[in-house]
C-alpha positions as CSV (number, residue, x, y, z in Angstrom):
1,P,57.4,-36.2,-30.4
2,K,58.9,-34.2,-33.2
3,S,55.9,-33.1,-34.9
4,A,54.5,-32.0,-31.6
5,A,57.6,-29.9,-31.2
6,F,57.6,-28.5,-34.6
7,V,53.9,-27.5,-33.9
8,K,55.1,-25.8,-30.8
9,E,57.7,-24.2,-32.2
10,R,55.8,-22.9,-35.5
11,Y,58.6,-23.6,-37.8
12,V,57.7,-21.9,-41.3
13,G,61.4,-21.5,-42.7
14,P,62.0,-19.2,-45.8
15,L,60.1,-19.1,-49.0
16,Y,61.1,-21.1,-51.5
17,D,63.1,-19.3,-54.2
18,L,63.2,-21.5,-57.4
19,K,65.9,-19.1,-59.2
20,A,68.2,-20.0,-56.2
21,M,67.0,-23.9,-56.0
22,L,67.9,-24.1,-59.8
23,E,71.5,-23.3,-58.7
24,M,71.5,-26.3,-56.4
25,P,73.2,-29.5,-57.8
26,K,71.5,-31.2,-60.7
27,Y,69.0,-34.1,-59.1
28,S,69.5,-32.7,-55.7
29,L,66.1,-32.5,-53.8
30,G,66.0,-28.7,-54.2
31,W,66.9,-28.6,-57.8
32,T,64.5,-30.9,-59.0
33,Y,61.8,-29.2,-56.8
34,A,62.5,-26.1,-58.6
35,K,62.7,-27.8,-62.0
36,V,59.5,-29.6,-62.1
37,L,57.6,-26.4,-60.4
38,S,59.1,-23.9,-62.6
39,T,58.9,-26.4,-65.6
40,L,54.7,-26.5,-64.8
41,D,54.7,-22.6,-64.2
42,Y,53.6,-23.3,-60.7
43,D,53.9,-20.6,-57.7
44,P,55.9,-22.3,-54.5
45,Q,54.3,-19.4,-52.4
46,F,50.5,-20.2,-53.9
47,Y,49.7,-21.2,-50.2
48,R,50.4,-17.8,-48.4
49,R,51.8,-17.6,-45.0
50,P,49.7,-15.5,-42.4
51,E,51.3,-13.1,-40.3
52,S,50.4,-15.6,-37.3
53,F,48.6,-18.5,-36.4
54,A,45.9,-18.4,-34.0
55,S,45.7,-22.3,-33.4
56,D,47.6,-25.3,-33.9
57,A,45.2,-26.8,-36.4
58,E,46.0,-23.5,-38.3
59,Y,49.5,-23.8,-38.3
60,I,49.3,-27.5,-39.3
61,T,47.2,-26.7,-42.3
62,F,49.6,-24.0,-43.5
63,R,52.5,-26.5,-43.0
64,V,50.6,-29.5,-45.0
65,Y,50.0,-26.9,-48.0
66,K,53.4,-25.3,-47.8
67,T,55.3,-28.8,-48.3
68,H,52.7,-30.5,-50.5
69,D,54.1,-30.0,-54.1
70,L,57.6,-31.2,-52.3
71,H,55.9,-34.6,-51.4
72,H,54.9,-34.9,-54.9
73,I,58.5,-34.4,-56.0
74,L,59.7,-36.6,-53.2
75,T,57.1,-39.6,-54.1
76,G,57.0,-39.6,-57.7
77,F,53.4,-38.8,-58.0
78,S,52.3,-36.4,-60.5
79,L,51.1,-32.8,-59.7
80,D,47.8,-33.0,-61.7
81,G,44.7,-35.1,-61.0
82,L,46.6,-38.1,-62.1
83,G,48.9,-38.3,-59.0
84,E,47.0,-35.9,-56.6
85,L,45.4,-38.8,-54.8
86,G,48.6,-40.7,-54.3
87,V,50.1,-37.8,-52.9
88,I,47.1,-37.2,-50.8
89,S,47.0,-40.8,-49.3
90,V,50.5,-40.3,-48.3
91,S,49.5,-37.4,-46.3
92,A,46.5,-39.3,-45.1
93,A,48.7,-42.3,-43.8
94,Q,51.3,-39.8,-42.2
95,F,49.4,-37.8,-40.2
96,S,45.5,-38.7,-40.6
97,Y,44.7,-34.9,-42.1
98,P,41.1,-34.8,-42.1
99,A,40.6,-32.9,-45.4
100,F,42.7,-35.6,-47.4
101,I,40.9,-38.7,-45.8
102,F,37.5,-36.9,-46.9
103,L,39.1,-36.5,-50.5
104,D,40.4,-40.0,-50.5
105,L,36.7,-41.2,-49.7
106,T,34.8,-39.0,-51.7
107,S,36.7,-39.7,-54.8
108,L,36.2,-43.5,-54.4
109,L,32.5,-43.0,-53.8
110,A,32.1,-40.7,-57.0
111,S,34.1,-43.1,-59.1
112,F,31.7,-45.7,-57.6
113,A,28.7,-44.2,-58.5
114,G,29.6,-42.2,-61.7
115,N,31.5,-45.0,-63.7
116,D,30.3,-48.4,-64.6
117,E,34.0,-49.6,-65.6
118,L,36.3,-50.9,-63.1
119,Y,39.3,-50.2,-65.1
120,N,40.1,-50.3,-68.7
121,E,44.0,-49.8,-69.5
122,D,43.5,-49.2,-73.1
123,S,41.4,-45.9,-72.5
124,E,42.9,-42.4,-72.5
125,P,44.8,-41.5,-69.2
126,A,42.0,-38.9,-68.4
127,E,39.1,-41.6,-68.7
128,V,41.4,-44.2,-66.8
129,A,41.9,-41.8,-64.1
130,K,37.8,-41.7,-63.5
131,T,37.8,-45.5,-62.8
132,L,37.4,-47.1,-59.5
133,G,40.3,-49.5,-59.8
134,Y,42.5,-46.8,-61.0
135,K,41.6,-44.7,-57.8
136,F,41.9,-47.4,-55.7
137,K,45.2,-48.5,-56.8
138,V,46.6,-45.2,-56.6
139,I,45.3,-44.3,-53.3
140,S,46.6,-47.9,-52.1
141,L,49.9,-46.8,-53.3
142,G,50.0,-43.9,-51.1
143,L,48.8,-45.1,-48.2
144,E,51.3,-48.0,-48.2
145,M,54.3,-45.4,-49.3
146,G,53.1,-43.3,-46.3
147,Q,53.0,-46.0,-43.8
148,A,56.5,-47.2,-45.0
149,A,58.2,-43.6,-44.8
150,K,59.5,-41.9,-41.7
151,P,57.4,-38.9,-40.7
152,L,57.5,-36.4,-43.4
153,F,56.1,-33.4,-41.2
154,P,58.7,-32.3,-38.7
155,I,61.6,-31.9,-41.2
156,K,63.3,-28.7,-42.3
157,W,63.2,-29.2,-45.8
158,E,65.6,-26.6,-46.4
159,D,68.3,-28.4,-45.1
160,Q,67.8,-31.2,-47.2
161,F,67.5,-29.5,-50.6
162,E,71.3,-29.4,-51.6
163,R,71.4,-33.4,-51.2
164,P,70.6,-36.0,-53.9
165,I,66.8,-36.7,-53.9
166,D,67.8,-40.4,-54.0
167,E,69.8,-40.1,-50.9
168,V,66.9,-38.1,-49.1
169,R,64.3,-40.8,-50.3
170,E,66.5,-43.5,-49.0
171,E,66.8,-42.1,-45.4
172,L,63.2,-41.4,-45.3
173,N,62.3,-44.8,-46.7
174,I,60.3,-43.5,-49.8
175,K,60.6,-45.7,-53.0
176,P,59.1,-43.3,-55.3
177,V,56.3,-44.3,-58.1
178,K,58.2,-43.7,-61.5
179,D,56.1,-45.6,-63.8
180,G,52.5,-45.3,-64.7
181,I,50.2,-42.5,-65.7
182,F,50.2,-41.1,-62.0
183,S,54.0,-40.6,-61.8
184,W,55.5,-37.3,-62.8
185,Y,58.7,-39.4,-64.1
186,T,56.5,-40.4,-67.2
187,R,54.9,-37.3,-67.9
188,P,56.4,-34.7,-70.1
189,P,57.5,-31.8,-70.3
190,V,58.7,-32.9,-66.4
191,S,59.5,-36.1,-66.9
192,Y,63.4,-36.8,-66.1
193,T,63.9,-37.5,-70.2
194,H,62.7,-33.8,-70.4
195,L,64.8,-32.3,-67.4
């Protein structure tokens, strides 16, 4: 019901201002988001807001893309190819977004067809990430996290930005991945030891 109301309202919220967010309390949700995105030189306005939305689907697509990187921060999945399947799987579990389900399935199929090794932890991270076993593990973690978490779609994130990130996660029942090559916690320059 909350998501349906959100879609009806067409809630967009303000643009994310990384400079202002870096002034928020350290390790708050907003500060962490801004610190990670500014360190990686990511543009929080990459997905431009249209003047209007012609359909519910158009609004939902905008909202999914606007909050995508925020979901990376909340879940701990890295903001590159090593963690992308994880956060996409969270979204797939939460609201069955067709494009994300398709990406999960095609990624598994491509790994199955293109790599004869199930998994080899001694390989370089880029090579490990190509294996079927790795992708299956990351997708499974994301699906489990998405199923366990409270709905992420109908949240006015701007109301949460100044709260400690761990407090927000606990309230939403998100247990972030904090180890492994698919976690931003372990990946310089954005790991917590570098923030």
